[in-house]
TORZA-303551 format. One line per field, with one value per residue (C-alpha): residue number from 1; residue in three letters; x, y, z. Coordinates in nm, 4 decimals. Example, Ala and Ser with C-alpha at 12.3 -4.5 7.8 and 13.67 -1.06 7.14 Angstrom:
n = [1, 2]
res = [ALA, SER]
X = [1.2300, 1.3670]
Y = [-0.4500, -0.1060]
Z = [0.7800, 0.7140]
END
This chain:
n = [1, 2, 3, 4, 5, 6, 7, 8, 9, 10, 11, 12, 13, 14, 15, 16, 17, 18, 19, 20, 21, 22, 23, 24, 25, 26, 27, 28, 29, 30, 31, 32, 33, 34, 35, 36, 37, 38, 39, 40, 41, 42, 43, 44, 45, 46, 47, 48, 49, 50, 51, 52, 53, 54, 55, 56, 57, 58, 59, 60, 61, 62, 63, 64, 65, 66, 67, 68, 69, 70, 71, 72, 73, 74, 75, 76, 77, 78, 79, 80, 81, 82, 83, 84, 85, 86, 87, 88, 89, 90, 91, 92, 93, 94, 95, 96, 97, 98, 99, 100, 101, 102, 103, 104, 105, 106, 107, 108, 109, 110, 111, 112, 113, 114, 115, 116, 117, 118, 119, 120, 121, 122, 123, 124, 125, 126, 127, 128, 129, 130, 131, 132, 133, 134, 135, 136, 137, 138, 139, 140, 141, 142, 143, 144, 145, 146, 147, 148, 149, 150, 151, 152, 153, 154, 155, 156, 157, 158, 159, 160, 161, 162, 163, 164, 165, 166, 167, 168, 169, 170, 171, 172, 173, 174, 175, 176, 177, 178, 179, 180, 181, 182, 183, 184, 185, 186, 187, 188, 189, 190, 191, 192, 193, 194, 195, 196, 197, 198, 199, 200, 201, 202, 203, 204, 205, 206, 207, 208, 209, 210, 211, 212, 213, 214, 215, 216, 217, 218, 219, 220, 221, 222, 223, 224, 225, 226, 227, 228, 229, 230, 231, 232, 233, 234, 235, 236, 237]
res = [MET, ARG, THR, SER, ILE, ARG, SER, ARG, LEU, HIS, ARG, ALA, PHE, ALA, GLU, ALA, GLY, ALA, THR, MET, LEU, GLU, SER, TRP, ARG, SER, GLY, ALA, VAL, ALA, LEU, ALA, LEU, LEU, ALA, ILE, ALA, LEU, VAL, PRO, LEU, LEU, PRO, LEU, ALA, PRO, VAL, SER, GLY, HIS, MET, ALA, GLN, HIS, ILE, ALA, VAL, MET, ASN, VAL, ALA, ALA, LEU, LEU, CYS, ALA, VAL, ALA, MET, LEU, PRO, ARG, GLY, THR, ARG, ALA, THR, SER, THR, LEU, GLY, PRO, ARG, GLY, LEU, TRP, PRO, LEU, THR, ALA, LEU, GLN, MET, VAL, LEU, LEU, TRP, GLY, TRP, HIS, ALA, PRO, GLN, ALA, HIS, ALA, ALA, ALA, ALA, SER, SER, PRO, LEU, VAL, TYR, ALA, ALA, MET, MET, THR, SER, LEU, PHE, VAL, VAL, ALA, LEU, GLY, PHE, TRP, HIS, ALA, VAL, LEU, LEU, ARG, ALA, ALA, ARG, SER, ASP, TRP, GLN, PRO, ILE, PHE, ALA, LEU, LEU, VAL, THR, GLY, LYS, LEU, ALA, CYS, LEU, LEU, GLY, ALA, LEU, LEU, VAL, PHE, SER, PRO, ARG, LEU, ILE, TYR, ALA, GLY, ALA, ALA, PRO, SER, LEU, LEU, GLU, SER, CYS, ILE, SER, GLY, SER, GLY, GLY, LEU, ASP, ASP, GLN, HIS, LEU, ALA, GLY, LEU, LEU, MET, LEU, THR, ALA, CYS, PRO, LEU, SER, TYR, VAL, LEU, ALA, GLY, ILE, VAL, LEU, ALA, ALA, ARG, ILE, LEU, ASP, ARG, ARG, SER, GLU, ARG, ALA, ILE, VAL, SER, GLY, THR, ALA, THR, ALA, ALA, GLU, ALA, ARG]
X = [5.6367, 5.8084, 6.1200, 6.1261, 6.0934, 6.3701, 6.5934, 6.5403, 6.6024, 6.9186, 7.0401, 6.9606, 7.1454, 7.4403, 7.4603, 7.4353, 7.7081, 7.9344, 7.8834, 7.9656, 8.2725, 8.4025, 8.3480, 8.5310, 8.8226, 8.8478, 8.8346, 9.1217, 9.3399, 9.2519, 9.3475, 9.6794, 9.7607, 9.6542, 9.8848, 10.1820, 10.1034, 10.0523, 10.3628, 10.6145, 10.4157, 10.4860, 10.7405, 10.9981, 11.3757, 11.5563, 11.5915, 11.2524, 11.0912, 11.2363, 11.1190, 10.7668, 10.7611, 10.8798, 10.6046, 10.3397, 10.4539, 10.5061, 10.2614, 9.9747, 9.9645, 10.0833, 9.8382, 9.5411, 9.6280, 9.6655, 9.3200, 9.1814, 9.3452, 9.1755, 8.9790, 8.6019, 8.5528, 8.5740, 8.7535, 9.0475, 9.3887, 9.7275, 9.8995, 10.2300, 10.2235, 10.2823, 10.6398, 10.5836, 10.5120, 10.8487, 11.0674, 10.8668, 10.9071, 11.2846, 11.3100, 11.1102, 11.3415, 11.6550, 11.5310, 11.4225, 11.7565, 11.9535, 11.7934, 11.8543, 12.2267, 12.4152, 12.5549, 12.2170, 12.0376, 12.2880, 12.2516, 11.8715, 11.8919, 12.1175, 11.9658, 11.5945, 11.6457, 11.7827, 11.5095, 11.2410, 11.4017, 11.4040, 11.0373, 10.9250, 11.1078, 10.9820, 10.6241, 10.6247, 10.7731, 10.5507, 10.2484, 10.3392, 10.3976, 10.0628, 9.8826, 10.0363, 9.9539, 9.5878, 9.5383, 9.7037, 9.5098, 9.1838, 9.2652, 9.2955, 9.6698, 9.8802, 10.1985, 10.1011, 10.0778, 10.4369, 10.5500, 10.3934, 10.5582, 10.9018, 10.8621, 10.7465, 11.0317, 11.3030, 11.1464, 11.1280, 11.4937, 11.5837, 11.3807, 11.5500, 11.8913, 11.8063, 11.6604, 11.9405, 12.2396, 12.4658, 12.6040, 12.4769, 12.4319, 12.3203, 12.5683, 12.5662, 12.1945, 12.1282, 11.9784, 11.6314, 11.4899, 11.3399, 11.6682, 11.8628, 11.6366, 11.7227, 12.0257, 12.2788, 12.2324, 11.9598, 12.0720, 12.0719, 11.7247, 11.6098, 11.7530, 11.5885, 11.2541, 11.2885, 11.3394, 11.0396, 10.8247, 10.9341, 10.8735, 10.5253, 10.4376, 10.5407, 10.2688, 10.0122, 10.0612, 10.2357, 10.1459, 9.7908, 9.7351, 9.8639, 9.6241, 9.3264, 9.4030, 9.4620, 9.1268, 8.9533, 9.1187, 9.0137, 8.6625, 8.6370, 8.7621, 8.5163, 8.2298, 8.3416, 8.3568, 8.0027, 7.8686, 8.0435, 7.9081, 7.5562, 7.5767, 7.7083, 7.4268, 7.1691, 7.3086, 7.3027, 6.9305]
Y = [-13.5213, -13.6728, -13.7362, -13.3695, -13.2477, -13.4811, -13.3657, -13.0003, -13.0657, -13.2577, -12.9749, -12.7140, -12.9031, -12.9571, -12.5884, -12.4906, -12.7414, -12.6069, -12.2503, -12.3500, -12.5404, -12.2411, -12.0168, -12.2687, -12.2831, -11.9020, -11.9029, -12.1560, -11.9384, -11.6302, -11.8120, -11.9167, -11.5551, -11.4384, -11.6906, -11.5722, -11.2058, -11.2390, -11.4416, -11.1553, -10.9477, -11.1893, -11.0639, -11.3330, -11.3204, -11.3846, -11.7650, -11.8425, -11.5841, -11.7515, -12.0886, -11.9570, -11.8212, -12.1586, -12.3354, -12.0893, -12.1334, -12.5108, -12.6498, -12.3992, -12.1990, -12.4794, -12.7255, -12.4876, -12.4065, -12.7785, -12.8428, -12.5553, -12.7087, -13.0453, -13.1407, -13.1310, -13.4747, -13.7847, -13.9750, -13.7398, -13.8969, -13.7489, -13.5958, -13.6538, -14.0239, -14.3104, -14.2014, -13.8282, -13.8363, -13.9615, -13.7251, -13.4370, -13.5778, -13.6022, -13.2588, -13.0961, -13.2368, -13.1426, -12.7832, -12.7691, -12.8912, -12.6995, -12.3662, -12.4265, -12.4714, -12.1858, -12.0379, -12.0459, -11.9081, -11.6207, -11.5415, -11.5301, -11.3100, -11.0581, -11.0507, -10.9913, -11.1618, -11.4787, -11.4681, -11.4451, -11.7367, -11.9432, -11.8800, -11.9298, -12.2585, -12.3938, -12.2961, -12.4397, -12.7733, -12.8020, -12.7213, -13.0004, -13.2385, -13.1732, -13.1834, -13.5222, -13.6522, -13.5502, -13.6851, -14.0159, -14.0509, -14.0000, -14.3279, -14.5086, -14.5341, -14.5930, -14.4371, -14.0780, -14.1953, -14.3208, -14.0046, -13.7915, -14.0008, -13.9770, -13.6045, -13.5483, -13.7535, -13.5685, -13.2287, -13.3187, -13.4252, -13.0739, -12.9298, -13.1609, -13.0563, -12.6911, -12.7661, -12.9819, -12.8128, -12.6822, -12.4054, -12.1512, -12.2890, -11.9547, -11.7371, -11.4750, -11.3963, -11.0269, -10.9570, -10.8070, -10.5731, -10.8721, -11.0617, -10.7584, -10.7426, -11.0999, -11.1369, -11.4132, -11.6709, -11.4879, -11.6248, -11.9789, -11.9290, -11.8047, -12.1159, -12.3435, -12.1690, -12.2243, -12.5966, -12.6117, -12.4488, -12.7144, -12.9969, -12.8566, -12.8131, -13.1676, -13.3612, -13.0886, -13.1110, -13.4179, -13.6732, -13.5471, -13.5408, -13.8974, -14.0112, -13.8407, -13.9836, -14.3323, -14.3202, -14.2140, -14.4973, -14.7538, -14.6118, -14.6398, -14.9980, -15.0847, -14.9406, -15.1350, -15.4581, -15.3982, -15.3296, -15.6318, -15.8520, -15.7230, -15.7893, -16.1414, -16.2150, -16.0841, -16.3082, -16.6111, -16.5598]
Z = [25.1747, 25.4782, 25.2734, 25.1645, 25.5241, 25.6436, 25.3603, 25.4496, 25.8185, 25.7419, 25.5154, 25.7775, 26.0488, 25.8152, 25.7328, 26.0991, 26.1894, 25.9137, 26.0374, 26.3947, 26.2778, 26.0847, 26.3884, 26.6050, 26.3625, 26.3590, 26.7397, 26.7575, 26.5363, 26.7413, 27.0628, 26.9060, 26.8143, 27.1587, 27.3278, 27.1221, 27.1915, 27.5677, 27.6582, 27.6018, 27.8511, 28.1376, 28.3944, 28.3186, 28.3028, 27.9696, 27.9716, 28.1278, 27.9007, 27.5916, 27.7186, 27.7754, 27.4204, 27.2811, 27.4755, 27.3521, 26.9924, 26.9825, 27.2396, 27.2215, 26.9011, 26.6694, 26.8237, 26.7941, 26.4331, 26.3545, 26.4953, 26.2865, 25.9755, 26.0176, 25.7040, 25.7136, 25.5603, 25.7743, 25.4985, 25.4782, 25.5164, 25.5830, 25.2791, 25.4552, 25.3819, 25.6236, 25.6841, 25.7343, 26.1071, 26.2247, 26.0181, 26.1577, 26.5092, 26.4621, 26.2991, 26.5786, 26.8454, 26.6477, 26.6208, 26.9831, 27.1153, 26.8501, 26.9266, 27.2984, 27.2453, 27.4194, 27.0949, 26.9181, 27.2234, 27.2483, 26.8764, 26.9024, 27.2100, 27.0362, 26.6862, 26.6058, 26.2668, 26.4242, 26.6871, 26.4137, 26.2277, 26.5482, 26.6293, 26.2708, 26.2273, 26.5601, 26.4783, 26.1255, 26.2266, 26.5350, 26.3188, 26.0782, 26.3666, 26.5363, 26.2019, 26.1217, 26.4701, 26.4489, 26.0962, 26.1720, 26.4993, 26.3085, 26.1278, 26.4639, 26.4141, 26.7263, 26.5836, 26.6845, 27.0466, 27.0360, 26.8562, 27.1308, 27.4037, 27.2381, 27.1852, 27.5428, 27.6849, 27.4887, 27.5690, 27.9391, 27.9240, 27.8127, 28.0963, 28.3486, 28.2174, 28.2851, 28.6299, 28.7647, 28.6025, 28.8830, 28.6606, 28.4109, 28.0618, 27.9163, 28.1014, 27.8262, 27.8501, 27.9038, 28.2482, 28.2737, 28.5384, 28.7221, 28.7221, 28.8397, 29.1455, 29.2408, 29.4603, 29.4494, 29.1750, 28.9825, 28.6464, 28.7775, 28.9224, 28.5832, 28.4165, 28.6727, 28.6151, 28.2417, 28.3024, 28.5348, 28.2664, 28.0221, 28.2690, 28.3344, 27.9656, 27.8673, 28.0566, 27.9882, 27.6144, 27.4687, 27.7398, 27.7848, 27.4102, 27.3885, 27.6613, 27.4964, 27.1517, 27.2950, 27.4737, 27.1502, 26.9535, 27.2139, 27.2175, 26.8363, 26.8391, 27.1153, 26.9104, 26.6046, 26.8090, 26.9411, 26.5939, 26.4545, 26.7345, 26.6812, 26.3066, 26.3681, 26.6161, 26.3670, 26.0908, 26.3235, 26.3825]
END
């Protein structure tokens, strides 16, 4: 009788947990779509506006969707294989720097098709990167921490280049109403703001994620050490 009651309670809690998890996954995807939709409404000039959209796609939407894609089972392993994380890390940085080249930036600004290709490629690769990071971190693997640090460092380097450049890199960007109201070096101010957005997003996404994952890995290893020590002490008795 007691076993039957426990079994029913366990099943009820499991079903409730599964329902809450599905709702949470749906909420994560909804937040990702909301982030993408709201960024174009911000009163930003062309370069800083593009940078804000890149951040929303790669650092917010892709991360939330990757979290929503996490497998339900605790034994799940990455389908990307042990070598999948680093190719995705390299590809993400190549695309980020490549799409921020002046020629590519100008093409995306002047063509909706190129702009859609840019955003789609950045989102897909960032989604694969975050998915690989989360799956590998679930196995107490330290490689995702290093991948996050490398990614954050290279992304911050791009932001620093935009902030400290003494001249316009994206001189061909079409001015917006906000930029036309700024006197003097409005385009340069726009470029500096874009770099500041990138420098702000790096520690709030890649570095913070690395710290959180490292803390979880250390916590798991500490728990395993305590359990192992308890088992050893019990055997000694």
